[in-house]
VEXDREN-2710 file (C-alpha; in Angstrom, 1 decimal):
% VEXDREN-2710
k/r/px/py/pz
1/MET/0.0/0.0/0.0
2/LYS/2.8/2.4/0.9
3/LYS/4.5/1.4/-2.3
4/TYR/1.6/2.5/-4.5
5/LEU/1.2/5.8/-2.6
6/LEU/4.8/6.7/-3.2
7/LEU/4.6/6.0/-6.9
8/SER/1.6/8.3/-7.2
9/ILE/3.3/11.1/-5.5
10/PHE/6.4/10.7/-7.6
11/ALA/4.3/10.6/-10.8
12/ALA/2.6/13.9/-9.8
13/PHE/5.9/15.6/-9.2
14/SER/7.2/14.3/-12.5
15/PHE/4.2/15.8/-14.4
16/VAL/4.6/19.2/-12.8
17/GLY/8.2/19.3/-13.6
18/CYS/7.6/18.6/-17.3
19/THR/5.0/21.4/-17.6
20/ASN/7.4/24.1/-16.1
21/ASP/10.0/23.2/-18.8
22/GLU/7.6/24.3/-21.7
23/PRO/8.3/27.9/-23.2
24/VAL/5.6/30.5/-22.7
25/THR/4.4/32.3/-25.9
26/PRO/3.3/36.1/-25.3
27/ASP/0.2/37.6/-26.9
28/GLU/0.6/39.4/-30.3
29/PRO/0.5/43.3/-29.9
30/THR/-2.6/45.1/-31.3
31/PRO/-1.8/47.8/-34.0
32/ASP/-2.8/51.5/-33.1
33/GLU/-6.1/52.8/-34.5
34/PRO/-5.9/56.0/-36.8
35/VAL/-6.8/59.2/-35.0
36/LEU/-9.7/60.7/-37.0
37/ALA/-10.6/64.4/-37.3
38/ILE/-13.6/65.2/-35.3
39/GLY/-13.7/69.0/-36.1
40/ILE/-12.4/71.7/-38.4
41/GLU/-12.5/75.5/-37.8
42/LEU/-11.8/78.2/-40.3
43/SER/-10.0/81.5/-39.5
44/ALA/-13.1/83.4/-40.6
45/THR/-16.8/82.4/-41.1
46/GLU/-17.6/85.5/-43.1
47/LEU/-15.4/87.4/-45.5
48/THR/-16.2/90.6/-47.5
49/LEU/-14.0/91.4/-50.5
50/THR/-13.9/93.8/-53.4
51/VAL/-13.6/92.5/-56.9
52/GLY/-9.9/91.7/-57.6
53/ASP/-9.0/91.3/-53.9
54/THR/-7.6/88.2/-52.3
55/ALA/-7.7/86.8/-48.7
56/GLU/-6.0/83.8/-47.1
57/LEU/-8.1/81.4/-45.0
58/THR/-6.5/78.9/-42.6
59/ALA/-8.1/75.7/-41.2
60/THR/-7.5/74.3/-37.7
61/ILE/-8.2/70.6/-37.4
62/SER/-9.1/68.9/-34.1
63/PRO/-7.7/66.9/-32.4
64/GLU/-4.3/68.3/-32.9
65/ASP/-2.8/64.8/-33.4
66/SER/-5.3/63.8/-36.1
67/ASP/-4.0/61.6/-38.8
68/GLU/-6.3/63.4/-41.2
69/THR/-4.5/66.6/-42.2
70/GLU/-5.3/67.2/-45.9
71/VAL/-7.9/69.9/-46.3
72/SER/-10.1/69.9/-49.4
73/TRP/-11.3/73.4/-50.5
74/SER/-14.4/74.1/-52.6
75/ILE/-16.6/77.1/-53.5
76/GLU/-20.3/77.1/-54.4
77/ASP/-20.1/79.7/-57.2
78/ASP/-16.8/80.2/-58.8
79/ALA/-18.2/83.0/-60.9
80/VAL/-18.3/85.1/-57.7
81/ALA/-15.0/83.9/-56.1
82/THR/-12.4/81.1/-56.4
83/VAL/-10.3/79.3/-53.9
84/GLU/-7.0/77.5/-54.1
85/ALA/-5.3/76.0/-51.0
86/GLY/-7.2/78.5/-48.8
87/LEU/-6.4/81.6/-51.0
88/VAL/-9.7/83.3/-52.0
89/THR/-9.9/85.5/-55.0
90/ALA/-12.9/87.9/-55.6
91/ILE/-14.2/87.6/-59.1
92/ALA/-17.5/89.4/-59.4
93/PRO/-20.1/91.0/-57.2
94/GLY/-22.3/88.5/-55.3
95/GLN/-22.3/86.0/-52.5
96/THR/-21.2/82.4/-52.3
97/THR/-20.2/79.8/-49.7
98/LEU/-16.7/78.3/-49.3
99/THR/-16.4/74.8/-47.8
100/ALA/-13.3/73.3/-46.2
101/THR/-13.4/69.6/-45.7
102/VAL/-11.1/67.1/-43.9
103/GLY/-12.2/63.5/-43.5
104/SER/-15.9/63.5/-42.7
105/VAL/-16.0/66.9/-41.1
106/SER/-16.3/70.4/-42.8
107/ALA/-16.6/74.1/-42.1
108/GLU/-18.1/76.9/-44.1
109/CYS/-17.3/80.6/-44.8
110/THR/-19.8/83.0/-46.4
111/ILE/-18.0/85.1/-49.1
112/THR/-19.5/88.4/-50.1
113/VAL/-17.9/90.2/-53.1
114/LYS/-18.5/93.9/-53.7
115/GLY/-18.1/95.7/-57.0
116/ILE/-15.6/98.6/-57.7
117/ASP/-17.5/101.9/-57.4
118/VAL/-17.6/104.5/-60.2
119/GLU/-15.7/107.6/-58.9
120/ALA/-16.2/110.0/-61.8
121/ILE/-17.6/110.4/-65.3
122/GLU/-16.0/112.8/-67.8
123/LEU/-17.8/113.8/-71.0
124/SER/-16.0/114.7/-74.2
125/HIS/-17.7/118.2/-74.0
126/SER/-18.7/120.1/-70.9
127/GLU/-20.7/122.6/-73.0
128/ALA/-21.5/123.0/-76.6
129/SER/-23.7/125.0/-79.0
130/LEU/-25.9/123.4/-81.6
131/GLY/-28.2/124.5/-84.3
132/ILE/-31.7/123.2/-84.6
133/GLY/-31.5/119.8/-86.1
134/ALA/-27.7/119.7/-85.6
135/THR/-26.1/116.8/-83.8
136/LEU/-23.2/116.3/-81.4
137/GLN/-21.7/112.9/-80.4
138/LEU/-20.8/112.8/-76.7
139/THR/-18.5/110.2/-75.3
140/ALA/-18.2/109.3/-71.6
141/THR/-15.0/108.2/-69.8
142/VAL/-15.6/106.4/-66.5
143/THR/-13.0/106.2/-63.8
144/PRO/-11.6/104.1/-62.5
145/GLU/-11.2/102.0/-65.6
146/ASN/-11.9/98.8/-63.7
147/ALA/-15.2/100.0/-62.2
148/THR/-17.7/97.2/-62.0
149/ASN/-20.7/99.1/-63.5
150/LYS/-19.6/101.2/-66.4
151/SER/-22.9/101.1/-68.2
152/ILE/-23.9/104.6/-69.1
153/THR/-27.5/105.8/-69.1
154/TRP/-28.1/109.1/-71.1
155/SER/-30.8/111.6/-70.4
156/SER/-31.7/115.2/-71.2
157/SER/-33.1/117.7/-68.7
158/ASP/-35.3/119.2/-71.4
159/GLU/-36.1/117.1/-74.4
160/ALA/-38.1/119.9/-76.0
161/VAL/-34.7/121.7/-76.4
162/ALA/-32.3/118.8/-77.0
163/THR/-32.6/115.0/-77.0
164/VAL/-29.9/112.3/-76.5
165/ASP/-30.0/108.7/-77.6
166/GLU/-28.7/105.6/-75.8
167/ALA/-25.3/106.1/-77.6
168/GLY/-24.8/109.7/-76.5
169/LEU/-25.8/111.4/-79.8
170/VAL/-27.3/114.8/-79.0
171/THR/-29.8/116.5/-81.3
172/GLY/-30.8/120.2/-81.1
173/VAL/-34.6/120.5/-81.2
174/ALA/-35.5/124.1/-80.3
175/GLU/-33.8/127.2/-79.1
176/GLY/-32.9/127.1/-75.4
177/GLU/-30.6/125.3/-73.0
178/ALA/-30.6/121.7/-71.7
179/THR/-28.3/119.6/-69.6
180/ILE/-27.3/116.3/-71.0
181/MET/-26.5/113.7/-68.3
182/ALA/-24.5/110.5/-68.4
183/GLU/-25.1/108.3/-65.3
184/ALA/-23.4/105.2/-64.1
185/ASP/-23.6/103.7/-60.6
186/GLY/-25.2/106.9/-59.2
187/ILE/-22.4/109.1/-60.6
188/PHE/-23.1/111.8/-63.2
189/GLY/-21.3/113.6/-66.0
190/LEU/-22.9/116.7/-67.4
191/CYS/-22.8/118.7/-70.6
192/THR/-24.7/122.0/-71.1
193/ILE/-26.2/122.3/-74.6
194/THR/-27.2/125.6/-76.0
195/VAL/-29.5/125.3/-79.0
196/ILE/-29.6/128.2/-81.4
197/ALA/-31.2/128.9/-84.7
198/PRO/-29.7/127.6/-88.0
199/ALA/-26.8/129.6/-89.4
200/HIS/-27.1/131.8/-92.5
201/ILE/-24.5/133.1/-94.9
202/GLY/-23.0/136.3/-93.4
203/ASP/-23.6/135.3/-89.8
204/PHE/-21.0/136.3/-87.3
205/TYR/-19.2/133.2/-85.8
206/TYR/-17.9/133.4/-82.2
207/ALA/-15.2/131.8/-80.2
208/ASP/-17.7/129.9/-78.2
209/GLY/-19.1/128.1/-81.3
210/SER/-22.3/130.2/-81.5
211/TYR/-23.3/132.5/-84.3
212/SER/-25.7/135.3/-84.9
213/SER/-27.1/137.4/-87.7
214/THR/-26.4/140.6/-85.8
215/PHE/-23.0/141.5/-84.4
216/ASP/-22.9/140.6/-80.7
217/THR/-20.2/142.9/-79.3
218/SER/-20.2/141.1/-76.0
219/LYS/-18.7/138.0/-77.7
220/SER/-15.4/137.4/-79.4
221/VAL/-16.1/137.1/-83.2
222/ILE/-13.6/135.0/-85.1
223/GLY/-15.1/134.6/-88.5
224/VAL/-18.1/134.9/-90.9
225/VAL/-20.2/132.0/-92.2
226/PHE/-19.8/131.7/-95.9
227/TYR/-21.5/128.4/-96.6
228/THR/-24.4/126.5/-94.9
229/GLY/-24.6/122.8/-95.6
230/ASP/-22.7/119.6/-94.9
231/PRO/-19.0/120.0/-95.7
232/THR/-18.3/116.3/-94.7
233/VAL/-20.1/114.9/-97.8
234/ASN/-16.9/114.7/-99.9
235/ASP/-14.3/114.9/-97.2
236/ALA/-14.0/111.5/-95.5
237/ILE/-11.2/112.7/-93.2
238/LEU/-13.3/115.6/-91.9
239/ARG/-16.3/113.2/-91.5
240/ARG/-14.0/110.8/-89.5
241/ASP/-12.4/113.4/-87.3
242/HIS/-15.4/115.8/-86.8
243/PRO/-18.6/114.1/-87.8
244/ASN/-20.7/116.8/-86.1
245/CYS/-19.2/119.6/-88.2
246/ASN/-21.9/119.2/-90.8
247/HIS/-23.6/122.6/-90.7
248/GLY/-21.4/125.0/-92.6
249/LEU/-18.1/126.8/-93.2
250/VAL/-16.5/129.9/-91.7
251/LEU/-14.0/132.3/-93.2
252/ALA/-11.3/133.9/-91.1
253/LEU/-11.5/137.6/-90.4
254/THR/-8.0/138.3/-91.5
255/GLU/-5.5/137.0/-94.0
256/THR/-1.7/136.6/-94.4
257/GLN/0.2/138.3/-97.3
258/ASP/3.1/136.9/-99.2
259/VAL/2.8/133.3/-98.2
260/TYR/5.1/130.8/-99.9
261/TRP/3.6/127.4/-100.4
262/GLN/6.8/125.4/-100.5
263/LYS/10.1/127.4/-100.8
264/ASN/12.1/124.3/-101.7
265/ALA/9.6/122.9/-104.2
266/ARG/12.1/122.7/-107.0
267/GLN/14.5/120.6/-104.9
268/TYR/11.7/118.3/-104.0
269/ASN/10.5/118.1/-107.7
270/SER/7.2/116.3/-106.8
271/THR/3.9/116.7/-105.1
272/VAL/2.4/116.1/-101.7
273/SER/-0.1/113.9/-103.5
274/ALA/2.6/111.7/-105.0
275/TRP/4.1/111.2/-101.5
276/VAL/0.7/110.3/-100.0
277/GLU/0.1/107.7/-102.7
278/ALA/3.6/106.3/-102.4
279/ASN/3.1/105.8/-98.7
280/GLY/-0.4/104.3/-99.0
281/LEU/-2.0/106.9/-96.8
282/GLU/-5.7/107.2/-96.5
283/TYR/-6.0/110.8/-97.7
284/GLN/-7.7/111.8/-100.9
285/THR/-5.4/113.2/-103.6
286/LEU/-4.7/116.9/-103.6
287/LEU/-4.1/116.8/-107.3
288/SER/-6.9/117.9/-109.6
289/GLY/-7.8/118.3/-113.2
290/ILE/-10.6/120.6/-114.4
291/GLU/-13.4/118.1/-115.0
292/TYR/-16.6/118.3/-112.8
293/SER/-15.7/114.9/-111.2
294/ASP/-12.2/116.1/-110.1
295/PRO/-11.4/117.2/-106.5
296/MET/-11.3/120.9/-107.5
297/ASN/-15.1/120.8/-107.4
298/GLN/-15.3/119.3/-103.9
299/ILE/-15.1/120.7/-100.3
300/ASN/-11.9/118.8/-99.2
301/GLY/-9.6/121.4/-97.6
302/TYR/-9.5/119.6/-94.3
303/ASN/-8.4/116.4/-96.0
304/ASN/-5.7/118.4/-97.9
305/THR/-4.5/120.0/-94.7
306/LYS/-4.2/116.7/-92.8
307/ALA/-2.2/115.3/-95.7
308/ILE/0.1/118.3/-95.7
309/GLU/0.6/117.9/-91.9
310/ALA/1.6/114.3/-92.4
311/PHE/4.0/115.3/-95.2
312/ASN/5.7/117.8/-93.0
313/ALA/6.0/115.4/-90.1
314/ALA/7.8/112.8/-92.2
315/GLU/11.6/112.9/-91.6
316/GLU/12.3/112.4/-95.3
317/ASN/10.6/115.7/-96.1
318/ALA/12.6/117.8/-93.6
319/GLU/14.4/119.7/-96.4
320/TRP/11.3/120.7/-98.4
321/PRO/8.3/121.1/-96.0
322/VAL/5.2/122.9/-97.0
323/THR/6.2/126.3/-95.6
324/ALA/2.6/127.7/-95.8
325/MET/1.9/125.6/-92.8
326/ASN/3.7/128.3/-90.7
327/ALA/1.1/130.9/-91.7
328/LEU/-1.7/128.4/-90.8
329/ASN/-0.2/127.6/-87.4
330/ASP/0.3/131.3/-86.7
331/HIS/-3.4/131.8/-87.2
332/ARG/-4.3/128.8/-85.1
333/ARG/-2.3/130.2/-82.2
334/THR/-3.6/133.7/-82.6
335/VAL/-7.3/132.8/-83.1
336/ALA/-8.4/129.8/-81.1
337/ALA/-11.2/127.8/-82.7
338/PRO/-14.0/126.3/-80.5
339/GLU/-13.9/122.6/-79.6
340/THR/-17.1/122.0/-81.6
341/SER/-15.4/123.1/-84.8
342/SER/-12.9/121.4/-87.0
343/GLY/-10.2/123.9/-86.2
344/TRP/-8.7/126.2/-88.9
345/TYR/-7.4/124.6/-92.1
346/PHE/-6.3/125.4/-95.6
347/PRO/-9.2/126.0/-98.0
348/SER/-9.6/124.0/-101.1
349/ILE/-10.2/125.8/-104.4
350/LYS/-13.9/124.9/-104.1
351/GLU/-14.1/126.5/-100.6
352/LEU/-12.6/129.7/-101.9
353/ASN/-15.1/129.7/-104.7
354/LEU/-18.0/129.2/-102.3
355/ALA/-17.0/132.4/-100.5
356/PHE/-17.3/134.3/-103.7
357/SER/-20.3/133.0/-105.7
358/GLY/-21.9/130.3/-103.5
359/ASP/-22.3/126.7/-104.5
360/TYR/-21.7/126.9/-108.2
361/GLN/-23.3/124.0/-109.9
362/GLY/-20.8/123.0/-112.5
363/PRO/-17.0/122.8/-113.1
364/ILE/-15.4/125.8/-111.3
365/VAL/-13.3/126.4/-114.4
366/ASP/-16.5/127.5/-116.2
367/PHE/-17.4/129.9/-113.4
368/GLU/-18.3/133.4/-114.3
369/ASN/-18.2/136.2/-111.7
370/GLU/-21.4/138.0/-112.5
371/ASP/-23.1/136.8/-109.3
372/THR/-21.4/138.3/-106.3
373/THR/-24.3/137.9/-103.8
374/VAL/-22.3/135.7/-101.4
375/LEU/-19.2/137.9/-101.7
376/ASP/-21.2/141.1/-101.0
377/THR/-23.0/139.4/-98.0
378/ILE/-19.7/138.3/-96.4
379/ASN/-18.0/141.6/-96.9
380/ALA/-20.9/143.5/-95.5
381/SER/-20.4/141.5/-92.3
382/LEU/-16.7/141.8/-92.3
383/ARG/-16.9/145.6/-92.5
384/GLN/-18.7/145.6/-89.2
385/VAL/-15.8/143.8/-87.4
386/PRO/-12.9/146.0/-86.3
387/ASN/-9.6/145.1/-88.1
388/ALA/-11.3/142.5/-90.3
389/ILE/-10.1/142.4/-93.9
390/ILE/-12.7/142.1/-96.7
391/TYR/-12.6/139.1/-99.0
392/ASP/-10.9/139.8/-102.3
393/ASP/-9.2/137.6/-104.9
394/ASP/-6.0/135.8/-105.6
395/TYR/-6.0/133.4/-102.6
396/LEU/-3.8/130.4/-102.3
397/SER/-5.7/127.0/-102.1
398/SER/-4.6/123.6/-100.9
399/THR/-5.4/122.0/-104.3
400/GLU/-2.4/120.9/-106.3
401/LEU/-2.5/121.2/-110.1
402/ASP/-2.2/117.9/-112.1
403/GLU/1.0/115.9/-112.1
404/TYR/2.4/117.9/-115.1
405/ASN/2.6/121.0/-113.0
406/VAL/4.4/119.9/-109.9
407/TYR/5.7/123.4/-109.1
408/ASP/2.2/125.1/-109.1
409/MET/-0.8/125.3/-106.8
410/MET/-4.3/126.3/-107.7
411/VAL/-5.2/129.9/-106.9
412/PHE/-8.7/131.4/-106.7
413/SER/-9.1/134.5/-108.8
414/TRP/-12.1/136.4/-109.8
415/TYR/-11.1/136.0/-113.4
416/VAL/-9.5/132.6/-113.7
417/PRO/-10.9/130.6/-110.7
418/THR/-8.5/127.7/-111.1
419/ASP/-5.4/129.6/-112.2
420/GLY/-2.0/128.3/-111.1
421/VAL/0.8/130.0/-109.1
422/SER/4.3/128.9/-108.4
423/LYS/4.8/127.2/-105.0
424/THR/7.8/129.5/-104.5
425/ALA/5.9/132.7/-105.1
426/GLY/4.3/134.8/-102.4
427/ILE/0.5/135.0/-102.3
428/ARG/-2.4/135.6/-99.9
429/PHE/-3.6/132.9/-97.5
430/ARG/-6.9/132.9/-95.6
431/ALA/-8.0/130.1/-93.2
432/VAL/-11.4/128.4/-93.0
433/LEU/-13.1/126.0/-90.5
434/ALA/-16.1/123.7/-90.5
435/PHE/-18.7/123.8/-87.8
END
């Protein structure tokens, strides 16, 4: 019995000993879970900008140790504003919502974009005089240039006196005064329009652009009307530069004696017209034959003058400029022309003829000087103006004779209306303007 008990005890100890000798395997470690974003806060929840401005938004993510750090930026209406990496750019007036998203959370910012206000409107004329039925094109310049609302609305204070269309074209309706208004964004530009009766041959023309049949000594008279009609019909350059000068022509009160057209004409040995053609310029030729369809029978002195100015400005013509330009520029400096006119220029042979006999219907070369009605009317007015010089004959025109007479210019004479005179000979010059 004792023997069996000892064997059992021994076996139990043996079993325990074997178990303690087995290695113990530890549990596998559990990987860390990612830290998710639970909130995002923007540096501003409302933002007001002006068109063109930028602003930087920043996003704060919570918790600070979040593994989600990449912010996605979006904007509801990219016509109002855009966003890139938090940089907001204002595009156009309006309101939109910006959203910043990280993981499953987001934050919003309301973006309000304001326009750039108009500060001032300047009109091409601040005041002007018009005849009944006459027109004047006004233009409006809005500042600043990047103003949001630059759309102009035109109106007249008295449409019974003057009207204005949606493009700024003013029309004289009846004698009186009206204010033309150009409005944008609550800002106004103004032009005072004085409407006067239509001009007549012999009217006194004043420095302010007005005219009258009786001599107004309170005003500065600068010329006498010698033609009423549209001088832009055949002069495309005048029509381009001064489309509103379509009411008539004015003769200067004074003249210049012994004007040389081109002192070095023989060294040049050509014409202004040939130079214009060689350079492909847009001016009508100054050359003329004697047929009714030739330029001599057209009002085109403004065209001729602009061509001459271009000729003189060209470096290659520095040795032989049209020296008569000195007399014209002297008159321009001495007698300022109103803004509503073309400014003073060289008359064409047709314009000189108009001041003598009126609008002769036929080739000027066939003109006979029996009818002096216009001449007498003009001179009657000129005699009323102190220091004015009556209109006579032998005046230099800006019309060149045909290419076979490169050394001569056309001269208006009572007896031979299209006679020629040497470009190197002294002769009278008298300026005109269109109104």
